[in-house]
C-alpha positions in Angstrom: -45.2 12.8 -79.4 -48.2 14.9 -78.5 -50.7 12.0 -78.4 -51.2 12.4 -74.6 -51.4 16.2 -74.6 -54.3 17.7 -72.7 -53.3 21.3 -72.7 -51.0 23.4 -75.0 -48.0 23.1 -72.7 -48.1 19.3 -73.0 -47.4 19.7 -76.8 -44.4 22.0 -76.4 -41.9 19.1 -76.7 -43.4 18.0 -80.0 -43.6 21.5 -81.3 -39.9 22.2 -80.4 -38.9 18.9 -82.0 -40.8 19.8 -85.2 -39.3 23.2 -85.4 -35.8 21.7 -84.8 -36.4 19.5 -87.8 -37.3 22.6 -89.9 -34.0 24.3 -88.8 -32.0 21.3 -89.7 -33.7 21.4 -93.1 -32.5 25.0 -93.5 -35.3 27.2 -92.1 -33.5 29.9 -90.0 -36.7 31.7 -89.3 -38.1 28.9 -87.1 -38.7 29.6 -83.4 -40.7 28.8 -80.3 -41.5 31.3 -77.5 -43.3 30.4 -74.3 -46.2 32.5 -73.1 -44.2 34.5 -70.5 -41.3 35.3 -72.8 -43.7 36.2 -75.6 -45.5 38.7 -73.3 -42.2 40.2 -72.1 -40.9 40.4 -75.7 -44.0 42.2 -76.8 -43.6 44.8 -74.1 -39.9 45.2 -75.0 -40.8 45.6 -78.7 -43.4 48.3 -77.8 -40.8 50.2 -75.8 -38.1 49.7 -78.5 -40.6 51.2 -81.0 -40.1 54.6 -79.4 -36.3 54.5 -79.9 -35.5 55.9 -83.4 -33.7 53.6 -85.8 -30.9 55.3 -87.7 -32.4 56.2 -91.1 -30.7 55.5 -94.4 -27.6 57.7 -94.8 -27.7 59.6 -98.1 -24.6 61.3 -99.5 -22.7 62.2 -102.7 -20.0 59.8 -103.7 -17.2 60.5 -106.3 -18.8 63.9 -106.8 -21.4 62.6 -109.2 -23.0 59.5 -107.6 -25.7 59.2 -105.0 -25.0 56.8 -102.2 -27.8 55.4 -100.0 -26.8 53.1 -97.1 -29.9 51.2 -96.1 -29.8 49.9 -92.5 -32.0 47.3 -90.9 -35.3 48.3 -89.2 -37.6 46.1 -87.3 -40.5 48.5 -86.8 -43.8 47.9 -88.5 -44.6 50.3 -91.3 -47.3 52.3 -89.5 -45.2 53.1 -86.4 -43.7 56.6 -85.8 -40.2 55.0 -86.0 -40.8 53.5 -89.4 -42.3 56.7 -90.7 -39.3 58.7 -89.5 -37.0 56.3 -91.2 -38.9 56.5 -94.6 -39.4 60.3 -94.3 -35.7 61.0 -93.7 -34.6 58.7 -96.5 -37.0 60.2 -99.1 -36.4 63.8 -98.1 -32.6 63.4 -98.3 -32.8 61.5 -101.6 -35.0 64.3 -103.0 -32.6 67.0 -101.8 -29.6 65.3 -103.2 -31.3 64.8 -106.5 -32.3 68.4 -106.7 -29.0 69.9 -105.6 -26.5 67.5 -107.3 -28.5 65.6 -109.9 -26.4 62.3 -109.5 -25.9 60.4 -112.8 -26.2 57.1 -110.9 -26.9 55.7 -107.5 -25.4 53.1 -105.1 -27.6 51.2 -102.7 -25.5 49.8 -99.9 -27.2 46.8 -98.2 -24.1 45.1 -96.8 -25.0 45.8 -93.2 -28.7 45.2 -93.6 -29.5 42.2 -91.4 -33.3 42.4 -91.9 -36.4 43.4 -90.1 -39.4 44.8 -91.9 -39.0 45.2 -95.7 -41.8 47.8 -96.1 -39.9 50.9 -94.7 -36.8 49.8 -96.6 -38.6 49.6 -99.9 -40.5 52.8 -99.4 -37.3 54.6 -98.5 -35.7 53.7 -101.9 -39.0 53.6 -103.9 -38.2 56.5 -106.3 -35.1 54.6 -107.3 -36.8 51.3 -107.7 -39.5 52.8 -109.9 -43.2 51.9 -110.4 -44.3 48.3 -110.9 -44.0 44.9 -109.2 -41.0 44.7 -106.8 -41.0 41.3 -105.1 -43.3 38.3 -105.0 -43.8 35.4 -102.6 -44.4 31.8 -103.4 -45.0 28.8 -101.1 -45.4 25.1 -101.3 -48.8 25.5 -102.9 -47.5 27.9 -105.5 -47.5 31.6 -106.2 -49.1 33.9 -103.6 -48.8 37.6 -104.5 -46.5 40.5 -105.6 -45.8 43.7 -103.7 -45.8 46.6 -106.1 -44.8 50.3 -105.8 -46.6 53.2 -107.4 -46.9 56.9 -106.5 -45.2 56.5 -103.2 -47.2 53.5 -102.0 -46.6 49.8 -101.6 -49.4 47.3 -102.1 -49.9 43.6 -102.3 -51.5 40.7 -100.5 -54.4 42.9 -99.4 -52.0 45.3 -97.7 -51.1 48.9 -98.6 -48.6 51.3 -97.1 -48.0 54.8 -98.2 -44.9 56.9 -97.7 -45.3 60.0 -95.4 -43.3 62.0 -98.0 -44.1 61.5 -101.7 -41.2 61.7 -104.1 -42.0 60.8 -107.7 -40.2 57.8 -109.3 -37.1 59.1 -111.1 -37.6 59.6 -114.8 -35.6 58.6 -116.7 -34.6 55.8 -114.4 -30.9 56.2 -113.4 -28.4 53.3 -113.3 -28.2 51.7 -109.9 -25.4 49.6 -108.3 -26.4 47.4 -105.4 -23.8 46.4 -102.8 -24.4 43.1 -100.9 -22.5 40.8 -98.5 -22.9 37.9 -96.2 -24.7 40.0 -93.5 -27.3 41.1 -96.1 -30.1 38.9 -94.8 -33.9 38.4 -94.7 -35.6 41.8 -95.5 -32.2 43.1 -96.6 -32.3 40.3 -99.2 -35.9 41.3 -100.0 -34.6 44.7 -101.1 -31.9 43.0 -103.1 -34.5 40.9 -104.9 -36.6 44.1 -105.6 -33.6 45.5 -107.6 -33.0 42.2 -109.4 -34.0 42.5 -113.1 -34.4 46.2 -112.8 -33.1 47.8 -116.1 -29.6 49.3 -115.9 -28.9 47.7 -112.5 -25.9 45.6 -111.3 -24.9 44.1 -108.0 -21.4 44.1 -106.5 -19.7 42.5 -103.5 -20.4 39.1 -102.0 -23.3 36.6 -101.8 -26.0 37.4 -99.3 -26.8 35.5 -96.2 -29.3 33.1 -97.8 -32.3 34.0 -95.6 -34.6 34.5 -98.6 -37.8 33.4 -96.9 -40.8 35.1 -95.4 -41.8 33.9 -91.9 -45.1 33.7 -90.3 -45.8 33.8 -86.5 -48.7 31.8 -85.1 -50.2 32.5 -81.6 -51.3 29.5 -79.5 -54.3 29.8 -77.2 -52.1 30.0 -74.1 -50.0 32.9 -75.5 -47.1 30.9 -76.8 -45.8 31.6 -80.3 -44.3 29.6 -83.1 -42.7 30.9 -86.2 -41.4 29.3 -89.4 -41.0 30.2 -93.1 -44.0 30.0 -95.3 -42.8 31.3 -98.7 -39.7 32.1 -100.8 -38.9 35.4 -102.5 -39.6 35.9 -106.2 -38.3 38.7 -108.4 -40.5 40.5 -110.9 -39.2 38.2 -113.7 -40.5 35.2 -111.8 -37.1 33.9 -110.6 -37.4 32.2 -107.2 -34.8 32.7 -104.5 -34.4 29.9 -102.0 -30.7 30.4 -101.5 -28.0 33.0 -101.1 -28.1 35.7 -103.8 -24.8 36.0 -105.7 -23.9 39.4 -107.0 -23.5 40.1 -110.7 -19.9 41.3 -110.1 -18.3 39.3 -107.2 -15.6 41.1 -105.3 -13.1 39.0 -103.3 -13.9 39.0 -99.6 -10.3 39.3 -98.7 -10.3 42.8 -100.2 -11.3 45.9 -98.2 -14.9 46.9 -98.1 -14.1 49.9 -100.3 -13.3 47.5 -103.2 -17.0 46.7 -103.9 -17.9 50.4 -103.7 -15.0 51.2 -106.1 -16.1 48.5 -108.6 -19.7 49.9 -108.4 -18.5 53.5 -109.0 -16.4 52.4 -111.9 -19.3 50.7 -113.6 -21.7 53.5 -112.9 -19.3 56.1 -114.3 -19.0 54.0 -117.5 -22.7 54.0 -118.2 -24.1 56.3 -120.9 -26.0 58.3 -118.3 -22.8 59.2 -116.5 -20.8 59.6 -119.7 -23.3 62.2 -120.9 -22.8 64.1 -117.6 -19.0 64.3 -117.9 
């Protein structure tokens, strides 16, 4: 299709056709952006980066459980917006831990549609604990793991440190993770980071199934193409190339509170919470 192309624009038809084939094969991260739109979107993203994203909401549930609602955030980790997001999450988690000493925690990802996983992971880092969190594997095999330690994420030659350092909780508390069909992309990356964590269970409904990491490539004329280059891997080596089913499914015809109630019931039954009663 691109045999007669003499300039990048002549190959657009072939590129769009190829990306469409990827979408039909299940790649929801594929996309093509022409040079003008790419320029305008970059300018819009720069302006949007100055608009604060609502940070994770941290509260006390059932009088004894910590609740962290983790929203989507698209800002890159080093931006002021992302640092506000992380700083607010960590400060509020630390305050709640000091004042109320929750016996268990709920991480609510049901409304997290994705964005950048680094601010999200840093914001709940003390609850995840030190060690490998999530890996990435592609057609050519394993690529790398992102690990958390002492308030910093590192992996694949990249390191990002939280603006507020809160030590990992010790002993590690039980954690319940809430997921649903709108938990997608980086929201699912956080879900995977909690998979296999000791004393952790997930509740709700299966995630959206966007468990891939995309890459954007810039053409010489300013156009951009994006597509998935790897699948998520948990720290036990399990690959996720599909929707993530919760450990304890909750019927979707029930109110949203049903998943939270199931999570609370399990947390309160754990030895950590029984000892606090």
